[in-house]
Every structure is written in C-alpha cells, then in structure tokens.
Backbone as a ProteinNet text record, in pm:
[ID]
protein_1_A
[PRIMARY]
MDKIDILRKVVTTANEERKKKWIETQKERKIQAVAFVEFLGELQIPSEQIIQIVDKVTDLLEVSIDNVVFEALIDESEQIMQVLDEEEDGQPLS
[TERTIARY]
-1810.7	-1727.8	-1582.4	-1497.8	-1357.9	-1278.6	-1150.9	-1067.7	-1055.3	-1046.5	-1034.1	-1161.6	-1276.7	-1403.3	-1413.2	-1368.2	-1369.3	-1276.3	-1155.8	-1060	-1115.1	-1175.3	-1234.5	-1342.7	-1425.9	-1533	-1474.9	-1372.9	-1309.4	-1248.1	-1175.3	-1110.1	-1214.2	-1317.3	-1422.5	-1492.6	-1526.8	-1593.6	-1502.9	-1376.8	-1282.2	-1267.1	-1260.3	-1246	-1367.8	-1485.8	-1608	-1611.2	-1569.4	-1566	-1464.1	-1348.8	-1247.1	-1300.2	-1368.4	-1423.4	-1527.3	-1612.9	-1713.1	-1645.6	-1542	-1470.4	-1402.6	-1345	-1279.2	-1380.3	-1498.1	-1603	-1647.4	-1665	-1702	-1594.9	-1469.5	-1358.8	-1363	-1389	-1396.7	-1512.1	-1626.1	-1740.6	-1706.1	-1640.8	-1602	-1504.5	-1411.8	-1314	-1381.2	-1480.2	-1551.4	-1624.1	-1686.4	-1755.3	-1655.4	-1541.1	-1437.7	-1384.1	-1370.3	-1319.2	-1415.2	-1544	-1643.6	-1636.8	-1629.3	-1620.5	-1492.7	-1383.9	-1255.7	-1262.2	-1320.4	-1332.7	-1422.5	-1530.1	-1617.6	-1541.5	-1461.2	-1380.2	-1282.5	-1215.2	-1119.7	-1188.8	-1310.9	-1385.8	-1418	-1427.6	-1458.5	-1335.5	-1217.3	-1094.8	-1073.7	-1008.6	-980.1	-841.4	-825.9	-698.3	-726.4	-626	-645.4	-678.7	-754.7	-796.7	-677.7	-567.8	-449	-393.9	-394.5	-346.9	-442	-570.3	-667.9	-643.1	-620.1	-593.7	-467.7	-363.2	-239.1	-263	-338.4	-367.8	-446.1	-548	-628.2	-541.1	-453.1	-363.1	-273.7	-218.8	-130.2	-206.5	-324.3	-404.8	-445.7	-482.2	-518.9	-402.3	-282.7	-163.9	-144.8	-164.8	-149.8	-253	-375.1	-480.8	-458.3	-402	-380.1	-280.7	-188.9	-88.1	-114.7	-237	-268.1	-245.9	-203.4	-175.6	-299.6	-415	-537.2	-562.9	-554.6	-580.3	-480.6	-355.1	-251.4	-273.5	-303.9	-325.1	-448.2	-558.4	-679.7	-658.7	-596.6	-573.9	-482.8	-379.4	-288.1	-359.5	-440.2	-513.8	-610.6	-679.5	-774.1	-699.8	-589.6	-511	-459.7	-407.1	-354.2	-463.3	-578.5	-685.2	-738.4	-739	-779.9	-679.2	-551.8	-450	-467.2	-502.1	-528.1	-645.1	-749.5	-865.7	-828.4	-740.9	-697	-622.2	-535.7	-461.8	-558.5	-656.5	-754.9	-834.2	-870.6	-944.4	-859.6	-731.1	-641.7	-627.5	-615.2	-600.4	-725.3	-839.3	-965.5	-983.6	-936.3	-949.5	-841.3	-745.9	-638.2	-528.2	-529.8	-425	-304	-186.7	-68.5	-88.6	-45.2	-60.2	36.8	-5.6	79.9	189.5
2643.3	2651.8	2631.3	2729.3	2716.2	2639.6	2618.8	2536.2	2595.3	2726.8	2789.5	2769.9	2781.2	2757.9	2613.8	2521.6	2380	2357.8	2414.2	2400.4	2463.5	2579.8	2647.5	2558.9	2498.9	2412.3	2289.9	2230.4	2112.9	2148.7	2259.5	2300.6	2334.6	2406.2	2443.7	2320.1	2227.5	2104.4	2023.2	2009.3	1934.3	2000.2	2132.1	2205.3	2185.2	2190.6	2169.1	2028.4	1929.9	1792.1	1776.7	1841.2	1834.9	1896.9	2010.3	2075.5	1986.4	1921.7	1830.6	1716.4	1658.3	1547.5	1593.8	1712.5	1766.7	1786.2	1839.2	1859.6	1725.6	1624.9	1490.8	1435	1453.5	1405.6	1471.5	1600.9	1672.5	1620.4	1593.9	1539.7	1403.5	1318.4	1185.9	1197.1	1289.8	1306.9	1353.9	1440.6	1486.4	1370.2	1285.4	1167.7	1075.5	1054.3	969.5	1030.3	1162.2	1229.2	1211.8	1224.6	1206.2	1063.1	966.8	826.6	802	863.5	847.4	905.4	1022.9	1086.1	1002	947.5	860	735.8	680	563.4	597.7	712.2	752	773.4	825.4	847.8	718.9	608.7	479.2	412.1	457.8	397.8	440.1	355.8	384.8	448	565.6	637	779.4	841.4	977.6	1076.7	1178.2	1277	1350.2	1366.2	1431.2	1351.5	1220.1	1135.2	1141.2	1147	1158.9	1287.8	1396.4	1525.2	1516.9	1452.7	1437.4	1355.9	1249	1164.7	1243.9	1316	1396.4	1501.4	1565.8	1666	1604.5	1488.3	1422.5	1383.2	1327.2	1287	1409.8	1516.6	1640.7	1693	1688.9	1732.9	1650.5	1520.4	1433.9	1466.2	1490.8	1521.3	1655.3	1751.2	1883.6	1880.5	1787	1780.2	1665.6	1620.4	1506.5	1540.1	1441.9	1457.3	1498.6	1444.6	1476.4	1625.7	1691.6	1835.3	1910.4	1875.1	1943.5	1923.4	1802.1	1772.1	1844.2	1837.6	1905.1	2055.1	2113.7	2257.6	2294.8	2215.5	2244	2232.2	2129.7	2112.9	2227.9	2267.9	2378.6	2507.8	2533.3	2654.4	2656.3	2543.5	2536.5	2560.3	2499.7	2517.1	2660.4	2724.4	2864.7	2953.5	2919.6	2995.8	2977.2	2856.9	2832.6	2918.2	2923.7	3005.2	3152.7	3198.9	3338.3	3366.9	3275.9	3292.9	3297	3208.6	3207.2	3337.3	3387.5	3513.9	3629.8	3630.1	3736.3	3731.9	3610.8	3596.9	3647.4	3614.9	3655.8	3807.6	3869.6	4014.5	4092	4022.4	4087.9	4141.5	4103	4144.4	4054.5	4101.5	4014.9	3888.6	3776.7	3650	3643.3	3580.1	3564.7	3464.8
-5338.1	-5218.9	-5261.8	-5231.8	-5271.4	-5164.7	-5192	-5103.9	-4964.1	-4954.4	-4823	-4742.7	-4807.2	-4737.3	-4688.7	-4770.5	-4731.3	-4612.6	-4620.5	-4510.7	-4383.1	-4395.9	-4280.5	-4217.1	-4299.3	-4249.6	-4178.5	-4237	-4176.8	-4041.9	-4037.3	-3913	-3806.7	-3845.4	-3750.7	-3695.6	-3781.6	-3738.3	-3646	-3683.2	-3600	-3463.4	-3462.8	-3337.6	-3248.2	-3305.7	-3228.4	-3169.3	-3247.5	-3197.9	-3085.8	-3099.6	-2993.8	-2864.9	-2877.8	-2758.7	-2691.8	-2771.8	-2715.5	-2640.9	-2702	-2639.2	-2510.4	-2513.3	-2395.3	-2282.5	-2315	-2214.9	-2157	-2242.9	-2196	-2103.3	-2139.5	-2057	-1920	-1917.4	-1790	-1704.1	-1766.3	-1692.3	-1632.2	-1711.8	-1664.3	-1548	-1557.7	-1449.4	-1321.2	-1333.5	-1213.9	-1147.6	-1227.7	-1174	-1104.9	-1168.2	-1109.2	-980	-978.4	-858.8	-741.5	-768	-661.9	-608.5	-698.4	-656.4	-576.2	-618	-549.4	-408.2	-395.6	-263.9	-173.2	-227.8	-148.6	-102.3	-192	-157.2	-45.1	-58.6	45	179.1	173.7	297.2	371.1	297.9	359.2	419.6	382.3	435.2	580.1	652.5	793.4	805.7	747.2	756.7	803.9	865.9	916.9	804.7	840.2	739.9	678.1	753.4	697.7	579.3	592.9	483.7	364.6	390.2	281.3	204.2	277.2	212.3	127	178.8	102	-24.8	-12.9	-129.6	-233.5	-189.9	-282.5	-350.7	-274.8	-333.9	-441.1	-414.1	-511.7	-637.9	-620.5	-736.3	-816.7	-748	-816.2	-898.3	-841.4	-915.5	-1042.2	-1031.1	-1148.1	-1255.5	-1215.4	-1312	-1381	-1308.7	-1366.5	-1481.6	-1479.5	-1585.5	-1682.2	-1683.6	-1770.1	-1916.4	-1989.5	-2132.3	-2209.9	-2174.1	-2247.5	-2253.4	-2139.7	-2137.4	-2223.4	-2212.2	-2288.5	-2437.8	-2477.7	-2619.2	-2672.2	-2600.3	-2646.6	-2658.3	-2557.8	-2562.1	-2678.5	-2702.7	-2813.6	-2948	-2964.1	-3089.6	-3113.9	-3010.4	-3023.8	-3056.1	-2986.8	-3014.1	-3157.5	-3202.5	-3339.2	-3442.2	-3421.2	-3519.5	-3517.7	-3401.3	-3395.9	-3468.7	-3460.1	-3533.4	-3683.9	-3725.4	-3867.8	-3913.6	-3832.4	-3867.6	-3877.9	-3789.3	-3793.3	-3922.7	-3963.9	-4089.4	-4206.7	-4206.3	-4314.5	-4318.3	-4201.8	-4196.4	-4247	-4210.6	-4256.6	-4408	-4461.5	-4606	-4677.4	-4621.3	-4682	-4676	-4568.7	-4552.6	-4626.4	-4684.9	-4757.8	-4667.8	-4540.7	-4448.4	-4469.2	-4426.2	-4436.2	-4352.3	-4403.7	-4332.4	-4216.1	-4107.3	-3989.2	-4017.5
[MASK]
++++++++++++++++++++++++++++++++++++++++++++++++++++++++++++++++++++++++++++++++++++++++++++++

C-alpha cells in the first residue's frame, strides 16, 4: 500500500466517522425538539407565542456550529479524495 492509498483510507475512514457523528447529532436534536415541543405544550401561554418560540429556536438550530463544521469537514475531505483520484488517473490536479 503506497502513501496515497494510506491517505485515501485515512480520509475515507475519517469522513465515514464524521457522517456517523453528524447523523447521531441530528437524531439527538430531533429527540430534543420533540421534548421541547412537549414542554411548550404544557406551558400556559398562547399558541401564537409558542409558535414564535419554536420559530426562534428553529432559526438558532439551523445555524448551529456543529452542522457548519461537519459539512465543511466532509466537503474538504471529498475534495481531497477528488485530488487523489485525479492524480491517480493522470489528470491535472485541481
């Protein structure tokens, strides 16, 4: 196994682990969201306020650092894999 094969294996394995962690994070967030909505339903506040609270929390979750970091790491590692594939095929490197 040459150095490029080793690097490819490392990047592929790291990428798979990142995707697994990202999926787990998403599952945890869904569970938390359900619990949060149930909690809000028990409060004695008007439904309009509940909707506003849910909208604000949703906005915060959409821009969470975790998602941005995971997506960036996955994108970068996929670009590395593309460069390795180009090098192996004899195409000009990106």
